[in-house]
C-alpha positions in Angstrom: 75.3 120.4 125.4 77.5 121.0 128.4 76.0 123.1 131.1 77.8 124.7 134.1 75.2 124.8 136.8 77.4 126.9 139.1 77.0 129.7 136.6 73.2 129.5 136.6 71.7 131.2 139.7 68.1 130.0 140.3 65.4 131.7 142.3 62.8 129.7 144.2 59.8 131.7 145.4 57.8 129.9 148.0 59.4 127.9 150.8 56.8 125.5 151.9 57.3 121.7 151.9 57.9 121.4 148.2 59.8 124.7 147.8 62.4 123.5 150.3 62.9 120.2 148.6 63.3 122.0 145.2 65.9 124.2 146.8 67.7 121.1 148.1 67.7 119.5 144.6 69.1 122.6 143.0 71.8 123.0 145.6 72.8 119.4 145.1 73.1 120.1 141.4 75.5 122.9 142.0 73.3 126.0 141.4 73.6 129.1 143.5 70.0 129.5 144.9 68.1 132.6 146.1 65.1 131.3 148.1 62.4 133.9 148.5 59.9 133.6 151.4 56.6 135.3 150.3 55.3 134.8 153.8 57.3 135.6 156.9 56.8 132.3 158.6 58.9 130.6 155.9 61.9 132.5 157.2 61.7 130.6 160.4 61.1 127.1 158.9 62.9 126.9 155.6 66.5 126.6 156.8 65.8 123.8 159.2 63.8 121.9 156.5 66.5 122.2 154.0 69.2 121.2 156.5 67.2 118.2 157.5 67.0 117.1 153.9 70.8 117.4 153.5 71.5 115.5 156.7 69.3 112.6 155.6 70.7 112.7 152.1 74.3 112.4 153.5 73.1 109.6 155.8 71.8 107.8 152.8 74.9 108.3 150.7 73.2 110.6 148.2 75.6 113.5 149.0 79.0 113.4 150.7 79.3 116.9 152.1 77.8 118.5 155.3 74.9 120.9 154.9 77.2 123.9 155.4 78.9 123.1 152.1 75.7 123.6 150.2 74.4 126.5 152.4 77.3 128.6 151.1 75.4 128.8 147.8 72.0 129.6 149.4 70.4 132.9 150.3 67.1 132.8 152.2 65.4 136.2 152.1 62.1 138.1 151.8 63.8 140.6 149.5 62.8 140.0 145.8 65.7 142.3 144.7 68.0 139.4 145.5 66.6 137.7 142.4 68.4 140.1 140.0 71.2 137.7 139.0 68.9 134.7 138.6 68.6 133.1 135.2 65.7 131.0 136.2 62.8 131.8 138.6 60.7 128.9 140.0 57.4 130.0 141.6 56.1 127.6 144.3 53.3 129.5 145.9 49.8 128.1 146.7 47.3 127.3 143.9 45.7 130.8 143.7 45.8 132.7 140.4 45.4 136.0 142.3 48.4 135.3 144.5 50.6 134.0 141.6 49.8 137.2 139.6 51.1 139.4 142.4 54.2 137.2 142.8 54.9 137.3 139.1 54.8 141.1 139.2 57.4 141.1 141.9 59.6 138.6 140.1 59.5 140.4 136.8 60.4 143.7 138.5 63.8 142.2 139.3 64.9 139.5 136.8 66.5 140.2 133.4 64.3 140.0 130.3 66.2 136.9 129.1 65.7 135.0 132.4 63.2 132.1 132.4 60.1 132.1 134.6 58.4 128.9 135.7 55.6 127.7 138.0 55.4 124.5 140.0 51.6 124.5 139.6 50.0 121.1 139.4 46.5 122.3 138.5 46.5 125.6 136.6 47.2 125.5 132.9 50.4 127.3 131.9 48.6 129.1 129.1 46.5 130.9 131.7 49.5 131.8 134.0 51.7 133.1 131.3 49.1 135.7 130.3 49.8 137.3 133.7 53.4 138.0 132.7 55.1 140.6 130.5 57.0 138.1 128.5 54.9 134.9 128.1 57.3 133.3 125.7 59.8 132.7 128.5 57.2 131.2 130.9 56.9 127.4 131.5 55.6 125.0 134.0 58.1 122.9 136.0 56.0 120.3 137.8 57.9 118.5 140.5 57.1 115.6 142.7 57.6 115.6 146.5 60.3 115.1 147.8 61.9 116.9 144.8 65.5 116.1 145.7 64.9 112.3 145.6 62.2 111.7 142.9 63.1 111.3 139.2 59.8 112.9 138.1 59.6 116.3 136.5 57.4 117.8 133.8 58.5 120.7 131.7 55.2 122.2 130.3 54.9 124.6 127.4 52.0 127.1 127.3 50.4 128.3 124.1 52.9 131.2 123.9 56.0 129.4 125.2 59.2 129.3 123.1 59.8 125.6 122.6 63.5 126.1 122.3 63.6 127.5 125.8 61.5 124.6 127.0 64.0 122.2 125.4 66.8 124.0 127.3 65.0 123.4 130.6 64.5 119.8 129.6 68.2 119.4 129.0 69.0 121.2 132.3 66.8 118.8 134.2 69.3 116.0 133.5 71.7 117.8 135.9 69.0 117.6 138.5 68.9 113.8 138.2 65.5 113.9 136.6 64.0 111.8 133.8 61.8 114.6 132.7 58.8 114.7 130.4 58.6 117.7 127.9 54.9 118.5 127.6 54.9 120.4 124.3 51.1 121.1 124.3 49.4 122.5 127.4 46.6 120.6 129.1 45.1 121.0 132.5 46.8 118.5 134.9 49.6 117.8 132.5 50.5 114.2 132.1 51.2 112.7 135.6 48.2 114.2 137.3 45.8 113.3 134.5 46.9 109.7 134.8 46.8 109.7 138.6 43.5 111.5 139.0 41.8 109.0 136.6 43.0 106.3 139.1 41.8 108.4 142.1 38.4 108.8 140.5 38.0 105.1 140.0 39.2 104.4 143.5 36.5 106.6 144.9 33.9 104.9 142.7 34.9 101.4 144.0 34.8 102.5 147.6 31.6 104.6 147.5 29.7 101.9 145.7 30.7 99.1 148.0 33.0 97.1 145.8 36.0 97.5 148.1 37.2 99.3 151.2 39.8 102.0 151.3 42.3 99.4 152.6 41.4 97.0 149.8 42.0 99.6 147.1 45.3 100.7 148.6 46.5 97.1 148.9 45.7 96.4 145.2 47.6 99.5 144.2 50.6 98.7 146.3 50.9 95.1 145.2 50.1 95.5 141.5 50.7 98.9 140.0 53.2 99.8 142.6 55.4 96.9 141.7 56.0 97.7 138.1 55.6 101.4 137.7 59.1 102.2 138.9 60.5 100.1 136.0 58.1 100.9 133.1 55.1 103.1 132.4 51.7 102.0 131.2 52.7 101.6 127.5 55.9 99.7 128.4 53.9 97.5 130.8 51.5 96.6 128.0 54.4 95.8 125.7 56.0 93.6 128.3 52.9 91.6 129.1 51.1 91.4 125.7 49.3 94.2 123.9 46.4 92.1 122.6 45.2 91.1 126.1 44.7 94.8 127.0 42.9 95.4 123.7 40.5 92.6 124.5 39.8 93.7 128.0 39.3 97.4 127.1 36.4 96.5 124.8 34.2 95.4 127.7 35.8 97.2 130.7 36.1 100.8 129.4 32.4 101.4 129.2 32.0 100.4 132.9 34.7 102.8 134.3 33.6 105.8 136.3 33.4 109.0 134.3 31.7 111.2 137.0 32.9 114.8 136.9 31.6 115.7 140.4 33.4 115.8 143.7 33.4 112.3 145.4 31.5 112.4 148.7 34.1 110.5 150.6 36.8 113.2 150.1 34.3 116.0 150.4 33.2 114.9 153.8 36.7 114.5 155.1 37.8 118.0 153.9 34.6 119.7 155.2 35.3 118.1 158.6 38.8 119.6 158.6 40.7 116.5 157.7 44.2 116.9 156.2 45.5 113.4 156.4 48.7 112.5 158.2 49.2 116.2 159.0 46.4 116.3 161.5 45.6 112.6 162.0 42.3 112.8 160.1 42.1 111.5 156.5 41.0 108.3 154.8 42.6 106.6 157.8 42.9 107.8 161.4 46.3 108.4 162.9 47.5 109.0 166.4 50.2 111.7 166.8 52.8 108.9 167.2 51.5 107.1 164.0 51.6 110.4 162.1 55.2 111.0 163.0 56.2 107.4 162.2 54.5 107.6 158.8 56.4 110.8 157.9 59.7 109.1 158.9 58.8 106.0 157.0 57.9 108.0 153.9 61.3 109.7 154.1 63.1 106.3 154.4 61.0 104.8 151.6 61.9 107.7 149.2 65.6 107.0 149.5 65.2 103.2 149.3 63.0 103.4 146.2 65.3 105.9 144.6 68.2 103.5 145.0 66.2 100.8 143.3 64.9 103.1 140.6 68.4 104.5 139.8 69.4 100.9 138.9 66.8 100.9 136.2 66.8 104.1 134.2 64.5 104.6 131.2 67.3 103.6 128.8 68.5 100.5 130.8 68.1 98.2 127.8 70.0 100.6 125.5 72.8 100.7 128.0 72.9 96.9 128.2 73.0 96.7 124.4 75.8 99.3 124.2 77.8 97.3 126.8 77.3 94.1 124.9 78.5 95.8 121.7 81.5 97.2 123.5 82.4 93.8 125.0 82.1 92.2 121.5 84.4 94.8 120.0 87.0 94.3 122.7 86.8 90.6 122.1 87.4 91.0 118.4 90.4 93.3 119.0 92.1 91.2 121.6 
């Protein structure tokens, strides 16, 4: 299926950190974008954030044009009426059902009945959110990873009442956004990526809080083991590569000892209650000076482009591509 992204206007509602990177991704893909600021402060910060993304992307060779080239297709506004021509609306507001319900009402007052509505929620089941809308069959989750314009991750989530065909269309469209998307056909809280990651987070807290390792130890183990192979393969591919029976044998004895606590870990609870936000204010699992915070943010931005270059060399179908190339070379040899 051939899709002309320049004929598909997209609305992005919510222009915080992730909303701005989603706007950047969509503009890179050729979409006209209407960016709605639900809170006035976004009007003063969104343009500079998006411009900064494009300047860095050009510096890294991800795009070839200056920001102004893309800004011709961008409207930043507080006026929901500007959403009228949009064929897709992506809500990126905070994780509050009450706020989202109000925003959905404003969106549906403007967009056409055949336009798709989506939420970038990472925690609220789509089946709950779609009940807040007039046409739940056209409502889906689009779960992005920050920064949205460099990462390959995207989950397209169907709620109980979602039209699967429309979900498959979003899945197909995501290829034009340079994503290797996952189509989640059955709704579940946390979807796929977060359920996997939060199981790891929970075990990490258990190890630290019970004295088996320090925060630094856990992070070092993640960086130098899981972090090495996960850009190439997922958990099932990793087990195939390294021998399935070994994991079967370990699971028999290890699984019963893993943490299954459903409560809030004290370590993170204490940090949040003390006002800690992490790098943003220098108080998290580590302490940061203002200079360190700034350098970590810059290093994270550089890392995302570097890891993207590596990851793009190894797409999910890399072996199929190699086999196709081998077959093509063989056929050329036979015909020469």
